[in-house]
KOLFI-272634 format. One record per residue (C-alpha): residue number from 1; residue in three letters; chain; x, y negated, z. Coordinates in Angstrom, 3 decimals, padded with zeros to 6 digits, m for minus. Each point is the difference from the previous one (the first is absolute). Layout:
{resi NUM, resn ALA, chain A, east X, north Y, up Z}
...
//
This chain:
{resi 1, resn MET, chain A, east 009.337, north m019.706, up 007.954}
{resi 2, resn ALA, chain A, east 002.465, north 002.781, up 000.111}
{resi 3, resn ARG, chain A, east 003.530, north m000.910, up m000.400}
{resi 4, resn PRO, chain A, east 001.593, north 000.653, up m003.200}
{resi 5, resn GLY, chain A, east 001.555, north 003.267, up m000.238}
{resi 6, resn LEU, chain A, east m001.945, north 002.157, up 002.666}
{resi 7, resn GLU, chain A, east m000.856, north 003.108, up m001.267}
{resi 8, resn VAL, chain A, east m001.256, north 003.559, up 001.321}
{resi 9, resn ALA, chain A, east 003.015, north 000.955, up m001.971}
{resi 10, resn GLU, chain A, east 002.373, north m002.182, up 002.491}
{resi 11, resn VAL, chain A, east m001.525, north 001.857, up 003.104}
{resi 12, resn PHE, chain A, east 000.899, north 003.220, up m001.691}
{resi 13, resn ARG, chain A, east 003.407, north m000.901, up m000.641}
{resi 14, resn ARG, chain A, east 000.631, north m001.254, up 003.265}
{resi 15, resn TYR, chain A, east m001.652, north 002.454, up 002.098}
{resi 16, resn GLY, chain A, east m000.928, north 003.172, up m002.294}
{resi 17, resn ALA, chain A, east 003.261, north 001.990, up 000.491}
{resi 18, resn ALA, chain A, east m000.524, north 000.014, up 003.874}
{resi 19, resn TYR, chain A, east m004.048, north 000.787, up m000.573}
{resi 20, resn ARG, chain A, east 001.184, north 003.078, up m002.337}
{resi 21, resn GLU, chain A, east 002.477, north 001.420, up 002.688}
{resi 22, resn THR, chain A, east m002.787, north 000.085, up 002.840}
{resi 23, resn HIS, chain A, east m003.237, north 000.538, up m001.810}
{resi 24, resn ALA, chain A, east m001.050, north 002.765, up m002.203}
{resi 25, resn LEU, chain A, east m001.284, north m000.915, up m003.262}
{resi 26, resn VAL, chain A, east m002.759, north 001.789, up m001.780}
{resi 27, resn GLY, chain A, east m001.029, north 000.018, up m003.530}
{resi 28, resn GLY, chain A, east 001.441, north m002.616, up m002.282}
{resi 29, resn GLN, chain A, east 000.699, north m002.470, up 002.874}
{resi 30, resn ARG, chain A, east 003.659, north 000.350, up m000.388}
{resi 31, resn ARG, chain A, east m000.030, north m000.296, up m003.638}
{resi 32, resn VAL, chain A, east m002.351, north m003.073, up 000.422}
{resi 33, resn MET, chain A, east 002.404, north m001.777, up 002.502}
{resi 34, resn ARG, chain A, east 002.960, north 000.704, up m002.264}
{resi 35, resn ALA, chain A, east m001.856, north m001.380, up m003.361}
{resi 36, resn ILE, chain A, east m000.928, north m003.208, up 001.859}
{resi 37, resn GLU, chain A, east 003.289, north m000.480, up 001.688}
{resi 38, resn ARG, chain A, east 001.804, north 000.221, up m003.747}
{resi 39, resn CYS, chain A, east m002.891, north m001.868, up m001.817}
{resi 40, resn ARG, chain A, east 001.383, north m002.864, up m002.241}
{resi 41, resn THR, chain A, east 003.449, north 000.311, up 001.480}
{resi 42, resn ALA, chain A, east 003.450, north 000.916, up m001.458}
{resi 43, resn ALA, chain A, east m000.389, north 003.635, up 000.938}
{resi 44, resn LEU, chain A, east m002.649, north 000.177, up m002.943}
{resi 45, resn GLY, chain A, east 001.928, north m001.940, up m002.433}
{resi 46, resn GLY, chain A, east m001.600, north m002.624, up m002.452}
{resi 47, resn HIS, chain A, east 001.301, north m002.756, up m002.311}
{resi 48, resn LEU, chain A, east 001.502, north m003.425, up 000.262}
{resi 49, resn GLU, chain A, east m001.847, north m002.888, up m001.326}
{resi 50, resn GLN, chain A, east 000.970, north m003.455, up m000.922}
{resi 51, resn CYS, chain A, east m001.849, north m003.346, up m000.711}
{resi 52, resn HIS, chain A, east 000.563, north m001.054, up m003.584}
{resi 53, resn ALA, chain A, east m000.248, north m003.626, up 001.140}
{resi 54, resn CYS, chain A, east 001.935, north m000.615, up 003.250}
{resi 55, resn GLY, chain A, east 001.782, north 003.429, up 000.226}
{resi 56, resn HIS, chain A, east m001.481, north 000.968, up 003.282}
{resi 57, resn GLN, chain A, east 000.801, north 003.655, up 000.509}
{resi 58, resn ARG, chain A, east m002.071, north 002.835, up 002.055}
{resi 59, resn PRO, chain A, east 000.019, north 003.540, up 000.321}
{resi 60, resn ALA, chain A, east m003.179, north 001.867, up m000.708}
{resi 61, resn TYR, chain A, east m000.101, north 003.211, up 001.705}
{resi 62, resn ASN, chain A, east m002.340, north 002.961, up m000.862}
{resi 63, resn SER, chain A, east m002.815, north 000.787, up 002.133}
{resi 64, resn CYS, chain A, east m000.976, north 003.182, up 001.983}
{resi 65, resn SER, chain A, east m003.588, north m000.049, up m001.651}
{resi 66, resn ASN, chain A, east m000.904, north 002.076, up 003.271}
{resi 67, resn ARG, chain A, east m003.636, north m000.564, up 000.466}
{resi 68, resn HIS, chain A, east 000.446, north m000.910, up 003.893}
{resi 69, resn CYS, chain A, east 002.525, north m002.674, up m000.758}
{resi 70, resn PRO, chain A, east m001.280, north m003.453, up 000.608}
{resi 71, resn LYS, chain A, east 002.100, north m001.491, up m003.002}
{resi 72, resn CYS, chain A, east m001.115, north 002.546, up m002.742}
{resi 73, resn GLN, chain A, east m003.655, north m000.664, up m000.171}
{resi 74, resn ALA, chain A, east m000.433, north m003.077, up m001.767}
{resi 75, resn LEU, chain A, east 000.568, north 001.667, up m003.664}
{resi 76, resn ALA, chain A, east m001.744, north 003.259, up 000.980}
{resi 77, resn ARG, chain A, east m003.164, north m002.352, up 000.816}
{resi 78, resn ALA, chain A, east 000.448, north m001.971, up m003.135}
{resi 79, resn ARG, chain A, east 000.211, north 003.272, up m001.957}
{resi 80, resn TRP, chain A, east m002.951, north 001.517, up 001.829}
{resi 81, resn LEU, chain A, east m002.236, north m003.038, up m000.368}
{resi 82, resn GLU, chain A, east 000.629, north m000.173, up m003.713}
{resi 83, resn ALA, chain A, east m001.707, north 003.426, up m000.158}
{resi 84, resn ARG, chain A, east m002.725, north m000.850, up 002.110}
{resi 85, resn ARG, chain A, east m001.070, north m003.278, up m001.925}
{resi 86, resn ALA, chain A, east m001.663, north 001.976, up m002.584}
{resi 87, resn GLU, chain A, east m002.058, north 001.896, up 002.340}
{resi 88, resn LEU, chain A, east m001.884, north m002.947, up 001.680}
{resi 89, resn LEU, chain A, east m003.619, north m000.429, up m000.649}
{resi 90, resn PRO, chain A, east m002.193, north m003.128, up 000.117}
{resi 91, resn THR, chain A, east m001.805, north 000.813, up 003.360}
{resi 92, resn GLU, chain A, east 000.496, north m000.714, up 003.758}
{resi 93, resn TYR, chain A, east 002.709, north 002.077, up 001.659}
{resi 94, resn PHE, chain A, east 000.043, north 001.098, up 003.681}
{resi 95, resn HIS, chain A, east 002.564, north 000.724, up 002.318}
{resi 96, resn VAL, chain A, east m000.824, north 002.863, up 002.401}
{resi 97, resn VAL, chain A, east 002.705, north 001.343, up 002.612}
{resi 98, resn PHE, chain A, east m000.373, north 003.309, up 001.696}
{resi 99, resn THR, chain A, east 002.099, north 000.546, up 003.087}
{resi 100, resn VAL, chain A, east 000.420, north 002.692, up 002.494}
{resi 101, resn PRO, chain A, east 000.371, north 000.213, up 003.841}
{resi 102, resn GLY, chain A, east 003.168, north m000.207, up 001.802}
{resi 103, resn ALA, chain A, east m000.423, north 003.574, up 000.949}
{resi 104, resn ILE, chain A, east 000.015, north 000.948, up m003.603}
{resi 105, resn ALA, chain A, east 003.141, north m002.135, up m000.786}
{resi 106, resn ALA, chain A, east 001.859, north 001.875, up 002.406}
{resi 107, resn ILE, chain A, east m000.887, north 003.167, up m001.500}
{resi 108, resn ALA, chain A, east 000.952, north m001.388, up m003.551}
{resi 109, resn ALA, chain A, east 003.341, north m001.304, up 001.293}
{resi 110, resn GLN, chain A, east 000.803, north 003.836, up 000.194}
{resi 111, resn ASN, chain A, east m001.846, north 001.296, up m003.059}
{resi 112, resn LYS, chain A, east 000.125, north m003.128, up m002.484}
{resi 113, resn ALA, chain A, east m000.678, north 002.027, up m003.451}
{resi 114, resn VAL, chain A, east m002.830, north 001.895, up 001.531}
{resi 115, resn VAL, chain A, east m001.787, north m002.717, up 001.975}
{resi 116, resn TYR, chain A, east 000.758, north m002.788, up m002.463}
{resi 117, resn ASN, chain A, east m001.593, north 002.152, up m002.950}
{resi 118, resn ILE, chain A, east m003.135, north 001.142, up 002.036}
{resi 119, resn LEU, chain A, east m000.256, north m004.243, up 000.534}
{resi 120, resn PHE, chain A, east 000.108, north m000.414, up m003.501}
{resi 121, resn ARG, chain A, east m002.450, north 002.982, up m000.787}
{resi 122, resn THR, chain A, east m002.581, north m000.973, up 002.715}
{resi 123, resn THR, chain A, east 000.062, north m003.484, up m000.991}
{resi 124, resn ALA, chain A, east m000.467, north 000.599, up m003.685}
{resi 125, resn GLU, chain A, east m002.762, north 002.544, up 000.834}
{resi 126, resn THR, chain A, east m001.741, north m002.499, up 002.456}
{resi 127, resn LEU, chain A, east m000.284, north m002.910, up m002.520}
{resi 128, resn ARG, chain A, east m001.028, north 002.237, up m002.920}
{resi 129, resn THR, chain A, east m002.278, north 001.970, up 002.061}
{resi 130, resn ILE, chain A, east m002.055, north m003.135, up 001.435}
{resi 131, resn ALA, chain A, east 000.147, north m001.841, up m003.256}
{resi 132, resn ALA, chain A, east m001.506, north 002.965, up m002.004}
{resi 133, resn ASP, chain A, east m002.947, north 000.006, up 002.429}
{resi 134, resn PRO, chain A, east m003.067, north m001.774, up m001.580}
{resi 135, resn GLN, chain A, east m000.938, north m001.360, up 003.174}
{resi 136, resn HIS, chain A, east 003.221, north m001.957, up 000.156}
{resi 137, resn LEU, chain A, east 001.214, north m000.524, up m003.716}
{resi 138, resn GLY, chain A, east m000.643, north 003.044, up m001.843}
{resi 139, resn ALA, chain A, east 003.236, north m000.461, up m002.294}
{resi 140, resn GLU, chain A, east 003.406, north 001.460, up m000.556}
{resi 141, resn LEU, chain A, east 002.876, north m002.427, up 001.135}
{resi 142, resn GLY, chain A, east 003.421, north m000.563, up m001.134}
{resi 143, resn PHE, chain A, east 002.572, north m001.469, up 002.388}
{resi 144, resn ILE, chain A, east 003.647, north m000.164, up 001.037}
{resi 145, resn ALA, chain A, east 000.984, north 001.200, up 003.498}
{resi 146, resn VAL, chain A, east 003.248, north m001.356, up 001.415}
{resi 147, resn LEU, chain A, east 001.569, north 001.810, up 003.243}
{resi 148, resn HIS, chain A, east 001.683, north m002.201, up 002.626}
{resi 149, resn THR, chain A, east 001.492, north 001.466, up 003.245}
{resi 150, resn TRP, chain A, east 001.085, north m002.938, up 001.920}
{resi 151, resn GLY, chain A, east m001.403, north m002.998, up 002.344}
{resi 152, resn GLN, chain A, east 001.393, north m003.280, up 000.496}
{resi 153, resn THR, chain A, east 002.569, north 001.275, up 002.537}
{resi 154, resn LEU, chain A, east 001.006, north 003.003, up m001.964}
{resi 155, resn GLY, chain A, east m002.079, north 002.506, up 001.906}
{resi 156, resn HIS, chain A, east m001.515, north 003.097, up m001.696}
{resi 157, resn HIS, chain A, east m003.263, north m001.267, up m001.368}
{resi 158, resn PRO, chain A, east m001.262, north 002.078, up m002.907}
{resi 159, resn HIS, chain A, east m002.566, north m001.305, up m001.882}
{resi 160, resn VAL, chain A, east m001.522, north m000.398, up m003.558}
{resi 161, resn HIS, chain A, east m000.592, north m002.966, up m002.024}
{resi 162, resn CYS, chain A, east m002.447, north 000.419, up m003.008}
{resi 163, resn VAL, chain A, east m000.753, north m002.526, up m002.615}
{resi 164, resn VAL, chain A, east m003.430, north 000.969, up m001.436}
{resi 165, resn PRO, chain A, east m002.197, north m001.513, up m002.680}
{resi 166, resn GLY, chain A, east m003.324, north m001.158, up 000.897}
{resi 167, resn GLY, chain A, east m001.984, north 002.614, up m002.006}
{resi 168, resn GLY, chain A, east 000.168, north 003.314, up m001.819}
{resi 169, resn LEU, chain A, east m000.935, north 002.249, up m002.821}
{resi 170, resn ALA, chain A, east m003.843, north 001.481, up 000.396}
{resi 171, resn PRO, chain A, east 000.446, north 003.968, up 000.270}
{resi 172, resn ASP, chain A, east m001.127, north 000.097, up m003.696}
{resi 173, resn GLY, chain A, east 002.465, north m002.372, up m001.029}
{resi 174, resn GLN, chain A, east m002.350, north m002.199, up m001.648}
{resi 175, resn ARG, chain A, east m000.135, north m002.845, up 002.585}
{resi 176, resn TRP, chain A, east 002.151, north m002.219, up 001.925}
{resi 177, resn ILE, chain A, east m001.591, north m000.345, up 003.761}
{resi 178, resn ALA, chain A, east 001.296, north m003.141, up 001.617}
{resi 179, resn CYS, chain A, east 000.120, north m000.400, up 003.700}
{resi 180, resn ARG, chain A, east m002.111, north m002.608, up 001.453}
{resi 181, resn PRO, chain A, east 001.985, north m003.374, up m000.261}
{resi 182, resn GLY, chain A, east 002.278, north m000.238, up 002.925}
{resi 183, resn PHE, chain A, east m000.567, north 003.397, up 001.471}
{resi 184, resn PHE, chain A, east 001.522, north 003.368, up m000.820}
{resi 185, resn LEU, chain A, east m000.880, north 003.172, up 002.500}
{resi 186, resn PRO, chain A, east m000.942, north m000.080, up 003.688}
{resi 187, resn VAL, chain A, east 003.148, north 000.244, up 001.758}
{resi 188, resn ARG, chain A, east m001.803, north 002.096, up 002.983}
{resi 189, resn VAL, chain A, east m001.046, north 002.404, up m002.310}
{resi 190, resn LEU, chain A, east 003.327, north 000.053, up m001.536}
{resi 191, resn SER, chain A, east 001.880, north 000.476, up 003.452}
{resi 192, resn ARG, chain A, east m002.094, north 003.093, up 001.164}
{resi 193, resn LEU, chain A, east 000.518, north 001.832, up m003.157}
{resi 194, resn PHE, chain A, east 003.542, north m000.737, up m000.107}
{resi 195, resn ARG, chain A, east 000.516, north 001.170, up 003.527}
{resi 196, resn ARG, chain A, east m001.932, north 003.186, up m000.535}
{resi 197, resn LEU, chain A, east 001.828, north 000.958, up m003.152}
{resi 198, resn PHE, chain A, east 003.349, north m001.105, up 001.261}
{resi 199, resn LEU, chain A, east m000.344, north 002.024, up 003.237}
{resi 200, resn ASP, chain A, east m001.373, north 003.051, up m001.832}
{resi 201, resn GLN, chain A, east 003.196, north 000.083, up m002.398}
{resi 202, resn LEU, chain A, east 002.112, north m000.357, up 002.832}
{resi 203, resn GLN, chain A, east m001.307, north 002.953, up 001.935}
{resi 204, resn ALA, chain A, east 000.464, north 001.820, up m002.960}
{resi 205, resn ALA, chain A, east 003.478, north m001.133, up m000.326}
{resi 206, resn PHE, chain A, east 000.464, north 001.263, up 003.331}
{resi 207, resn GLU, chain A, east m001.640, north 003.390, up m000.236}
{resi 208, resn ALA, chain A, east 002.225, north 000.704, up m003.202}
{resi 209, resn GLY, chain A, east 003.384, north m000.932, up 002.117}
{resi 210, resn ARG, chain A, east 000.750, north m002.917, up m002.078}
{resi 211, resn LEU, chain A, east 000.252, north m002.381, up 003.081}
{resi 212, resn HIS, chain A, east 002.910, north 000.011, up 001.795}
{resi 213, resn VAL, chain A, east 000.047, north m001.661, up 003.681}
{resi 214, resn ALA, chain A, east 002.773, north m000.595, up 002.341}
{resi 215, resn GLY, chain A, east 001.319, north m002.287, up 002.794}
{resi 216, resn ALA, chain A, east m002.853, north m001.938, up 001.635}
{resi 217, resn LEU, chain A, east m002.583, north 001.781, up m002.260}
{resi 218, resn GLU, chain A, east 001.156, north 003.519, up 000.898}
{resi 219, resn SER, chain A, east m003.106, north 000.629, up 001.989}
{resi 220, resn LEU, chain A, east m001.796, north 000.031, up m003.612}
{resi 221, resn ARG, chain A, east 001.366, north 003.200, up m000.786}
{resi 222, resn ASP, chain A, east m002.565, north 001.658, up 002.033}
{resi 223, resn PRO, chain A, east m003.380, north 000.359, up m002.366}
{resi 224, resn ALA, chain A, east m002.232, north m000.997, up 003.058}
{resi 225, resn ALA, chain A, east 002.025, north m003.046, up 000.763}
{resi 226, resn PHE, chain A, east m000.053, north m001.055, up m003.516}
{resi 227, resn ALA, chain A, east m003.617, north 000.582, up m000.448}
{resi 228, resn GLN, chain A, east m000.691, north m002.035, up 003.204}
{resi 229, resn ALA, chain A, east 002.078, north m002.980, up m001.587}
{resi 230, resn LEU, chain A, east m001.863, north 000.021, up m003.051}
{resi 231, resn ALA, chain A, east m003.453, north 000.153, up 001.990}
{resi 232, resn LEU, chain A, east 000.997, north m003.200, up 001.724}
{resi 233, resn LEU, chain A, east 000.777, north m001.808, up m003.383}
{resi 234, resn ARG, chain A, east m003.150, north 001.114, up m001.359}
{resi 235, resn LYS, chain A, east m001.691, north m002.165, up 002.762}
{resi 236, resn THR, chain A, east 002.022, north m002.993, up m000.832}
{resi 237, resn GLU, chain A, east m000.794, north m002.723, up m002.576}
{resi 238, resn TRP, chain A, east 002.664, north m000.010, up m002.770}
{resi 239, resn VAL, chain A, east 000.851, north m003.122, up m001.776}
{resi 240, resn VAL, chain A, east m001.237, north m000.500, up m003.583}
{resi 241, resn TYR, chain A, east m000.440, north m003.684, up m001.291}
{resi 242, resn ALA, chain A, east m000.633, north m001.732, up m002.960}
{resi 243, resn LYS, chain A, east 001.401, north m003.416, up m000.802}
{resi 244, resn PRO, chain A, east m002.200, north m002.892, up m002.099}
{resi 245, resn PRO, chain A, east 000.302, north 000.600, up m003.672}
{resi 246, resn PHE, chain A, east 002.608, north m001.352, up m002.040}
{resi 247, resn GLY, chain A, east m000.562, north m003.227, up m002.183}
{resi 248, resn GLY, chain A, east 000.513, north 002.136, up m003.275}
{resi 249, resn PRO, chain A, east 002.572, north 002.301, up m001.677}
{resi 250, resn GLU, chain A, east 002.841, north m002.388, up 000.325}
{resi 251, resn GLN, chain A, east m000.318, north m000.419, up 003.823}
{resi 252, resn VAL, chain A, east m000.098, north 003.688, up m000.176}
{resi 253, resn LEU, chain A, east 003.143, north 000.420, up m001.903}
{resi 254, resn ASP, chain A, east 001.755, north m002.647, up 002.197}
{resi 255, resn TYR, chain A, east m001.296, north 002.100, up 003.372}
{resi 256, resn LEU, chain A, east 001.521, north 003.345, up m001.596}
{resi 257, resn GLY, chain A, east 003.181, north m001.722, up m000.515}
{resi 258, resn ARG, chain A, east 000.230, north m000.967, up 003.577}
{resi 259, resn TYR, chain A, east m001.103, north 003.742, up 001.245}
{resi 260, resn THR, chain A, east 001.376, north 002.578, up m002.317}
{resi 261, resn HIS, chain A, east 003.440, north m000.241, up 000.439}
{resi 262, resn ARG, chain A, east 000.501, north m001.166, up 003.524}
{resi 263, resn VAL, chain A, east 002.679, north 001.593, up 002.408}
{resi 264, resn ALA, chain A, east m000.175, north 000.252, up 003.745}
{resi 265, resn ILE, chain A, east 001.336, north m003.611, up 000.466}
{resi 266, resn ALA, chain A, east 001.217, north m002.364, up m002.507}
{resi 267, resn ASN, chain A, east 003.354, north m001.919, up 000.342}
{resi 268, resn HIS, chain A, east m001.428, north m003.539, up 000.209}
{resi 269, resn ARG, chain A, east m001.547, north 001.169, up 003.439}
{resi 270, resn LEU, chain A, east 003.114, north 000.691, up 001.666}
{resi 271, resn LEU, chain A, east 001.273, north m002.878, up 002.304}
{resi 272, resn ALA, chain A, east 003.231, north 001.125, up 001.360}
{resi 273, resn ILE, chain A, east 002.446, north 003.032, up 000.257}
{resi 274, resn GLU, chain A, east 002.377, north m000.327, up 002.928}
{resi 275, resn GLU, chain A, east 001.262, north 001.489, up 002.998}
{resi 276, resn GLY, chain A, east m001.550, north 003.345, up m000.774}
{resi 277, resn GLN, chain A, east m003.511, north m001.393, up m000.364}
{resi 278, resn VAL, chain A, east m002.128, north m000.829, up m002.934}
{resi 279, resn ARG, chain A, east m002.552, north m002.746, up 000.363}
{resi 280, resn PHE, chain A, east m003.018, north m000.487, up m002.438}
{resi 281, resn ARG, chain A, east m003.390, north m001.576, up m000.769}
{resi 282, resn TRP, chain A, east m003.010, north 001.807, up 000.246}
{resi 283, resn LYS, chain A, east m003.981, north m001.055, up m000.199}
{resi 284, resn ASP, chain A, east m002.142, north 000.846, up 002.825}
{resi 285, resn TYR, chain A, east m003.396, north 000.913, up m001.547}
{resi 286, resn ARG, chain A, east m001.649, north 000.079, up 003.401}
{resi 287, resn ASP, chain A, east 001.112, north m003.326, up 001.045}
{resi 288, resn HIS, chain A, east m001.473, north m002.157, up m003.022}
{resi 289, resn ASP, chain A, east 002.737, north 001.230, up m002.360}
{resi 290, resn ARG, chain A, east 002.592, north m002.143, up 001.939}
{resi 291, resn GLN, chain A, east 003.658, north 000.192, up m001.054}
{resi 292, resn LYS, chain A, east 002.189, north 001.814, up 002.780}
{resi 293, resn THR, chain A, east 003.467, north 001.066, up 000.278}
{resi 294, resn MET, chain A, east 001.327, north 003.374, up 001.527}
{resi 295, resn THR, chain A, east 003.419, north 000.922, up 000.899}
{resi 296, resn LEU, chain A, east 001.135, north 003.967, up m000.150}
{resi 297, resn GLU, chain A, east 002.999, north 001.637, up 000.671}
{resi 298, resn ALA, chain A, east 001.722, north 000.765, up m003.373}
{resi 299, resn ALA, chain A, east m000.340, north 004.033, up 000.479}
{resi 300, resn GLU, chain A, east m004.039, north m000.712, up 000.652}
{resi 301, resn PHE, chain A, east m000.260, north m002.050, up m002.877}
{resi 302, resn ILE, chain A, east 001.681, north 002.683, up m002.065}
{resi 303, resn ARG, chain A, east m002.184, north 002.487, up 001.395}
{resi 304, resn ARG, chain A, east m003.028, north m001.554, up m000.713}
{resi 305, resn PHE, chain A, east 000.939, north m000.921, up m003.423}
{resi 306, resn LEU, chain A, east 000.824, north 003.469, up m000.913}
{resi 307, resn LEU, chain A, east m003.461, north 000.858, up 001.274}
{resi 308, resn HIS, chain A, east m001.125, north m000.948, up m003.283}
{resi 309, resn VAL, chain A, east 002.129, north 002.178, up m002.095}
{resi 310, resn LEU, chain A, east m002.229, north 002.068, up m002.349}
{resi 311, resn PRO, chain A, east 000.677, north 003.442, up m000.750}
{resi 312, resn ASP, chain A, east 001.453, north 000.773, up m003.192}
{resi 313, resn GLY, chain A, east m002.216, north m000.010, up m003.110}
{resi 314, resn PHE, chain A, east m002.714, north m001.606, up 001.939}
{resi 315, resn HIS, chain A, east m002.154, north m002.398, up m002.045}
{resi 316, resn ARG, chain A, east m001.097, north m002.941, up 002.005}
{resi 317, resn ILE, chain A, east m002.503, north m001.688, up m002.596}
{resi 318, resn ARG, chain A, east m002.640, north 002.437, up m001.479}
{resi 319, resn HIS, chain A, east m002.654, north m000.662, up m002.604}
{resi 320, resn TYR, chain A, east m003.635, north 001.655, up 000.585}
{resi 321, resn GLY, chain A, east m003.048, north 000.481, up m001.859}
{resi 322, resn TRP, chain A, east m000.294, north m001.504, up m003.406}
{resi 323, resn LEU, chain A, east 003.242, north m001.679, up 000.671}
{resi 324, resn GLY, chain A, east 001.894, north 003.784, up 000.197}
{resi 325, resn THR, chain A, east 002.641, north 000.554, up m002.306}
{resi 326, resn ARG, chain A, east m001.896, north 002.827, up m002.118}
{resi 327, resn VAL, chain A, east m003.232, north m002.145, up m000.743}
{resi 328, resn ARG, chain A, east 001.232, north m003.514, up 000.401}
{resi 329, resn VAL, chain A, east 000.339, north m001.072, up m003.726}
{resi 330, resn ARG, chain A, east m003.309, north 001.468, up m000.892}
{resi 331, resn LYS, chain A, east m002.208, north m001.050, up 002.913}
{resi 332, resn LEU, chain A, east 001.492, north m003.442, up 000.251}
{resi 333, resn ALA, chain A, east m001.064, north m000.377, up m003.782}
{resi 334, resn ARG, chain A, east m003.465, north 000.982, up 001.062}
{resi 335, resn CYS, chain A, east m000.194, north m002.582, up 002.898}
{resi 336, resn ARG, chain A, east 001.154, north m002.702, up m002.220}
{resi 337, resn HIS, chain A, east m002.658, north 001.012, up m002.499}
{resi 338, resn LEU, chain A, east m002.660, north m000.042, up 002.471}
{resi 339, resn LEU, chain A, east 001.023, north m003.578, up 001.660}
{resi 340, resn GLY, chain A, east 000.257, north m001.095, up m003.659}
{resi 341, resn VAL, chain A, east 003.540, north m001.145, up m000.014}
{resi 342, resn CYS, chain A, east 002.928, north 000.875, up m002.422}
{resi 343, resn THR, chain A, east 002.817, north 002.195, up 000.928}
{resi 344, resn PRO, chain A, east 002.831, north m002.804, up 000.464}
{resi 345, resn VAL, chain A, east 003.183, north 000.466, up m002.270}
{resi 346, resn PHE, chain A, east 003.300, north m000.565, up 001.835}
{resi 347, resn PRO, chain A, east 003.273, north 000.448, up m001.411}
{resi 348, resn PRO, chain A, east 001.560, north 003.441, up 000.818}
{resi 349, resn PRO, chain A, east 002.709, north m000.066, up 002.768}
{resi 350, resn THR, chain A, east 003.692, north 000.505, up m001.333}
{resi 351, resn PRO, chain A, east 001.941, north 001.540, up 002.475}
{resi 352, resn ARG, chain A, east 003.239, north m000.471, up m001.907}
{resi 353, resn ARG, chain A, east m000.168, north m003.636, up 000.442}
{resi 354, resn ASP, chain A, east 002.612, north m001.364, up 002.355}
{resi 355, resn TYR, chain A, east m001.517, north m000.174, up 003.470}
{resi 356, resn ARG, chain A, east 000.537, north m003.878, up 000.338}
{resi 357, resn ASP, chain A, east m002.249, north m000.376, up m003.218}
{resi 358, resn VAL, chain A, east m002.544, north 002.392, up 001.268}
{resi 359, resn TYR, chain A, east 000.007, north m001.956, up 003.663}
{resi 360, resn GLU, chain A, east m000.114, north m003.229, up m001.606}
{resi 361, resn ALA, chain A, east m003.052, north 000.933, up m002.301}
{resi 362, resn LEU, chain A, east m002.073, north 001.406, up 003.047}
{resi 363, resn THR, chain A, east 000.842, north m002.503, up 002.500}
{resi 364, resn GLY, chain A, east 000.894, north m003.107, up m001.575}
{resi 365, resn ILE, chain A, east 003.357, north m000.171, up 002.047}
{resi 366, resn SER, chain A, east 003.476, north 000.162, up m001.986}
{resi 367, resn LEU, chain A, east 002.607, north 001.918, up 001.166}
{resi 368, resn ARG, chain A, east 002.476, north m001.498, up m002.731}
{resi 369, resn GLU, chain A, east m000.248, north m003.701, up 001.169}
{resi 370, resn CYS, chain A, east 003.284, north m001.119, up 001.542}
{resi 371, resn PRO, chain A, east m000.739, north m000.575, up 003.807}
{resi 372, resn VAL, chain A, east 002.486, north m002.805, up m000.169}
{resi 373, resn CYS, chain A, east m000.536, north m002.229, up m002.742}
{resi 374, resn HIS, chain A, east m003.368, north 001.249, up m000.795}
{resi 375, resn ARG, chain A, east 000.703, north m000.741, up m003.744}
{resi 376, resn GLY, chain A, east 002.315, north 002.779, up m001.150}
{resi 377, resn GLN, chain A, east m000.931, north 003.705, up m000.724}
{resi 378, resn MET, chain A, east 001.812, north 002.887, up 002.124}
{resi 379, resn VAL, chain A, east 001.461, north 002.224, up m002.744}
{resi 380, resn ARG, chain A, east 001.836, north 003.608, up 000.965}
{resi 381, resn ILE, chain A, east 003.700, north m000.305, up m000.717}
{resi 382, resn GLY, chain A, east 000.991, north 003.108, up 001.817}
{resi 383, resn THR, chain A, east m000.727, north 003.352, up 001.599}
{resi 384, resn LEU, chain A, east 000.733, north 000.754, up 003.607}
{resi 385, resn PRO, chain A, east 000.377, north 003.591, up 000.735}
{resi 386, resn ALA, chain A, east m001.412, north 001.606, up 002.875}
{resi 387, resn ALA, chain A, east 002.308, north m000.296, up 003.283}
{resi 388, resn LEU, chain A, east 001.096, north 003.154, up 001.242}
{resi 389, resn ARG, chain A, east m000.925, north m000.849, up 003.529}
{resi 390, resn ALA, chain A, east m003.325, north m000.984, up 001.503}
{resi 391, resn PRO, chain A, east m000.061, north m003.863, up 001.103}
{resi 392, resn PRO, chain A, east 001.732, north m000.652, up 003.252}
{resi 393, resn ARG, chain A, east m001.996, north m000.218, up 003.088}
{resi 394, resn GLY, chain A, east m000.232, north m003.015, up 002.040}
{resi 395, resn GLY, chain A, east 001.050, north 000.547, up 003.637}
{resi 396, resn PRO, chain A, east m002.797, north m000.634, up 002.466}
{resi 397, resn ARG, chain A, east m000.618, north m003.801, up 000.731}
//
């Protein structure tokens, strides 16, 4: 287990200033570093709490709410899952993953918005096209797609996770067509169509001047070289795989909670931050999922983490088919009618509730219980104004 207090934020506080002086940051990378460094510190202000039973006091500093921050995902995840609960249907659910080859990942690193949008579009088009084919399912799907851009060692590895009900609406909307038990769609067929659609759209983006390549990829500026690179990719197998179906809607919700609001690395994976290096745990999927450790120079750790900062305004969770925003209410009602189930009734979310009440209602974990006596309740007794300066950096250790 990681030692208490080890955080990505601490890596940034100790080594971030030196990194910013020697590296050109792009997009929102500087803003993300700043937010994570200040998260839940005096720099953002907060309030002072005291246990009404034993008198224990603690500061409760405000969070940065940045979507890349490892500490700020729990409440966002809980609120999102609360909204999704009412959308689940009593049917099998499948997990399908679409991955691009390393050569595409390199292009994506320099063209995030363009390539990630192509990845989303072609993933959705592939699933909907094959599912609509009467030879396979002959139905309209509804599904959630989530973009991940990292591997276990923080390398750039763009892929999309899709959670898909095992069936869909007939073209006339009069029947629910279910998949065969335990089988969704043929992955080889999905892979071939995904590859063709993706490369066609990538070529179109290049011809429209929307792709920019530099450094090691500079040779791809030549149209002939770019076409040749794509020709090679058309001959390779692209990875699309479907995991076994979930046990039921509650398992789907648990899964979504673990995948939708992840960041590149969670704090609990950190093992040491010392002498200019960061050591962390990672899972080697190619070696029977064995847990291993990796040590990186702090600057390399920061570089890898910042690879996964998304473009401003980019949505990494998207809904398609009859789960799309414009048709969701109407078509979900139709799906439930055809499946013979009632519309579930959940109390509407109340955003104005204290965040501690919301968190406890959604997770079962109390943020009010005194961590010392475990009997009293922590109550707010004062306000802590935001500090004028950012939190101090620890010197290299």
